C-alpha positions in Angstrom: 0.0 69.7 10.0 -1.9 66.8 11.5 -1.0 63.3 10.3 -3.8 61.3 8.8 -4.7 58.2 10.9 -3.3 54.9 9.6 -5.6 52.8 7.6 -7.0 49.8 9.5 -5.4 46.5 8.8 -7.3 43.7 7.0 -8.1 41.9 10.3 -9.9 45.0 11.5 -11.9 45.3 8.3 -12.9 41.6 8.5 -13.7 41.9 12.2 -16.6 44.2 11.3 -18.5 41.2 10.0 -17.6 38.6 12.7 -14.9 37.1 14.9 -11.5 36.6 13.3 -8.2 35.0 14.3 -4.8 36.1 13.2 -2.1 33.5 12.6 1.4 34.7 11.5 3.1 32.8 8.7 6.3 31.1 9.6 9.6 32.2 8.0 9.6 29.1 5.8 6.0 29.7 4.7 6.9 33.2 3.7 9.8 32.1 1.6 7.7 29.4 -0.1 4.9 31.9 -0.8 7.3 34.4 -2.3 8.9 31.8 -4.6 5.5 30.4 -5.7 4.3 33.9 -6.5 7.4 34.7 -8.5 7.3 31.4 -10.4 3.6 31.8 -11.2 4.0 35.4 -12.4 7.3 35.1 -14.4 6.9 31.7 -16.1 4.3 31.3 -18.9 2.7 28.1 -17.5 0.6 25.7 -19.7 -0.8 22.5 -18.2 -1.4 19.4 -20.2 -3.7 16.7 -18.8 -3.9 13.1 -19.8 -4.8 9.7 -18.4 -2.2 6.9 -18.4 -3.1 3.2 -18.3 -1.4 1.7 -15.3 -3.3 -1.7 -15.2 -0.2 -3.8 -16.0 2.2 -1.9 -13.8 -0.3 -2.2 -10.8 -0.5 -6.0 -11.4 3.3 -6.2 -11.5 3.7 -4.0 -8.4 1.2 -6.0 -6.4 3.0 -9.2 -7.3 6.3 -8.0 -5.8 7.6 -9.5 -2.7 10.2 -8.2 -0.2 10.6 -6.0 2.8 10.2 -2.7 0.9 6.7 -1.6 -0.2 7.1 -0.4 -3.8 4.5 2.3 -4.5 3.1 3.4 -7.8 5.1 6.7 -7.4 8.4 4.8 -7.5 7.4 3.4 -10.9 6.4 6.8 -12.1 9.8 8.2 -11.0 11.6 5.6 -13.2 9.1 6.3 -16.1 9.8 10.0 -15.8 13.6 9.4 -16.1 12.9 7.5 -19.4 10.8 10.4 -20.7 13.5 12.9 -19.6 16.1 10.9 -21.5 14.0 10.9 -24.7 13.0 14.6 -24.3 16.1 16.4 -22.9 14.5 19.9 -23.1 12.4 18.8 -20.1 15.6 18.1 -18.1 16.9 21.7 -18.6 16.9 25.2 -17.3 16.6 28.5 -19.2 19.4 31.0 -18.6 18.4 34.3 -16.8 18.6 36.2 -20.0 16.4 33.7 -21.8 19.0 33.1 -24.5 20.5 29.7 -23.6 19.0 26.4 -22.7 21.2 24.5 -20.1 20.7 20.7 -20.7 21.5 18.6 -17.6 23.2 15.2 -17.9 21.9 14.0 -14.5 18.5 13.0 -13.2 17.7 14.4 -9.8 14.0 14.5 -9.2 12.1 16.4 -6.5 9.0 14.9 -4.9 6.7 17.2 -3.0 5.9 16.1 0.6 3.2 17.6 2.7 4.5 18.1 6.3 3.8 20.2 9.4 6.0 23.0 8.1 4.1 23.0 4.8 5.2 21.7 1.4 8.7 20.4 1.2 10.4 19.1 -2.0 13.2 16.7 -1.2 15.4 15.8 -4.2 16.1 12.1 -5.0 19.5 12.1 -6.8 20.6 9.9 -9.7 17.2 8.3 -10.2 18.5 6.8 -13.5 20.9 4.5 -11.6 18.4 3.2 -9.0 15.7 0.5 -9.4 12.1 0.9 -8.2 12.8 -0.8 -4.9 15.7 1.5 -4.0 13.6 4.5 -5.0 10.7 3.4 -3.0 12.9 2.9 0.1 14.5 6.3 -0.3 11.2 8.0 -0.9 9.7 6.5 2.2 12.7 7.5 4.3 12.9 11.0 3.1 9.1 11.5 3.3 9.1 10.3 7.0 12.0 12.7 7.7 10.3 15.6 6.1 7.1 15.0 8.1 8.7 14.4 11.4 11.9 16.5 11.6 11.9 18.7 8.5 14.6 19.0 5.9 17.6 21.2 5.4 17.8 23.3 2.3 20.6 21.2 0.9 18.2 18.3 0.6 15.9 20.3 -1.6 18.5 21.7 -4.0 19.7 20.6 -7.4 16.5 19.1 -8.8 16.0 18.8 -12.5 12.2 18.0 -12.5 9.6 17.8 -9.8 6.6 15.6 -9.1 3.6 16.6 -6.9 1.3 13.7 -6.1 -2.2 14.0 -4.6 -3.0 10.4 -5.3 -3.4 9.5 -1.7 -6.0 12.2 -1.2 -8.0 12.4 -4.4 -8.8 14.8 -7.2 -9.0 14.5 -11.0 -6.5 17.2 -12.2 -4.8 20.3 -11.1 -2.2 22.9 -12.2 1.1 22.5 -10.3 3.4 25.5 -10.3 6.8 25.0 -11.8 9.7 24.9 -9.4 12.1 27.3 -11.1 14.8 27.0 -12.4 13.2 23.8 -13.6 11.0 24.0 -16.7 8.3 21.4 -15.9 6.5 19.7 -13.1 4.2 16.6 -13.1 1.1 16.5 -11.0 -0.5 13.1 -10.1 -4.1 12.5 -8.8 -5.9 9.4 -7.8 -6.1 6.4 -10.2 -9.6 5.3 -11.1 -11.0 2.3 -13.0 -12.6 3.4 -16.3 -14.2 1.5 -19.2 -11.8 1.7 -22.1 -12.7 0.6 -25.7 -10.4 -2.1 -27.1 -11.9 -2.2 -30.6 -14.6 -4.7 -29.8 -15.9 -3.7 -26.4 -15.3 -1.8 -23.2 -12.9 -3.3 -20.7 -12.0 -2.1 -17.2 -8.6 -0.4 -17.0 -6.9 1.4 -14.1 -6.2 5.0 -15.3 -3.8 7.4 -13.7 -4.5 11.2 -14.3 -1.4 13.2 -15.0 -1.1 17.0 -15.1 2.1 18.3 -16.7 2.8 22.0 -16.2 5.5 23.3 -18.5 7.4 26.5 -19.4 6.0 27.5 -22.8 9.2 29.5 -23.6 11.1 26.1 -23.7 8.5 23.5 -24.4 5.7 23.3 -27.0 2.4 21.6 -26.5 3.1 18.7 -28.9 6.2 17.7 -27.0 4.4 18.0 -23.7 1.8 15.6 -25.0 4.5 13.2 -26.2 6.3 13.5 -22.9 3.3 12.3 -21.0 2.6 9.5 -23.5 6.2 8.4 -23.1 5.7 8.1 -19.3 2.8 5.7 -20.2 4.9 3.5 -22.5 7.8 3.5 -20.0 5.4 2.2 -17.4 4.4 -0.6 -19.8 8.1 -1.4 -20.4 8.6 -1.6 -16.6 5.6 -3.9 -16.2 7.0 -6.2 -18.9 10.4 -6.2 -17.3 8.9 -7.1 -13.9 6.4 -9.6 -15.4 
């Protein structure tokens, strides 16, 4: 019995229409791709979008002096900790059988960094015990390391919650994929100045778009909206403390 010829690979099919180039994925890219596909297909994602007024925090941030450049993201990290403390179901993991919610008493936050190897998510530990200057310095150091040398897996383990920021590039909103076993992830895009009604007229305010993806098995929509609003009030609290 004659064996049937093997079906042509996708590159051969595409080559019928023009020149193509094949580029194998690295081992790391394959691992990340597999995890993203699993997370997207097994977690019921919902994404809540909102704009947060950061006018006051930007004024306070720009007034800071010192050797460390404090970024808006460092303030967002502290504000996320405040929201996690008020809404502990976001600082949790669901057991594999779906019957138990494991609430964490620590605040380790992963921050996505785009590097030569692809997207890395180093974890900043004990963010509740560090001020914005310490967080900004640590974030700058770990981001530089991720881009220049890469990171070991141990530096990306143990996170409670993740942040993915596209603020330095642009965009208005997106749907970040949850980093299991976490139950939520916050996406950030570029802040823009918008006219905001204050009751008597429109005033310019700097607004930061936030996109919160959450596991709907654990978190309901109302609490997701409250969580994002709490980030906004926490930023205002930080602005007052630094003002």
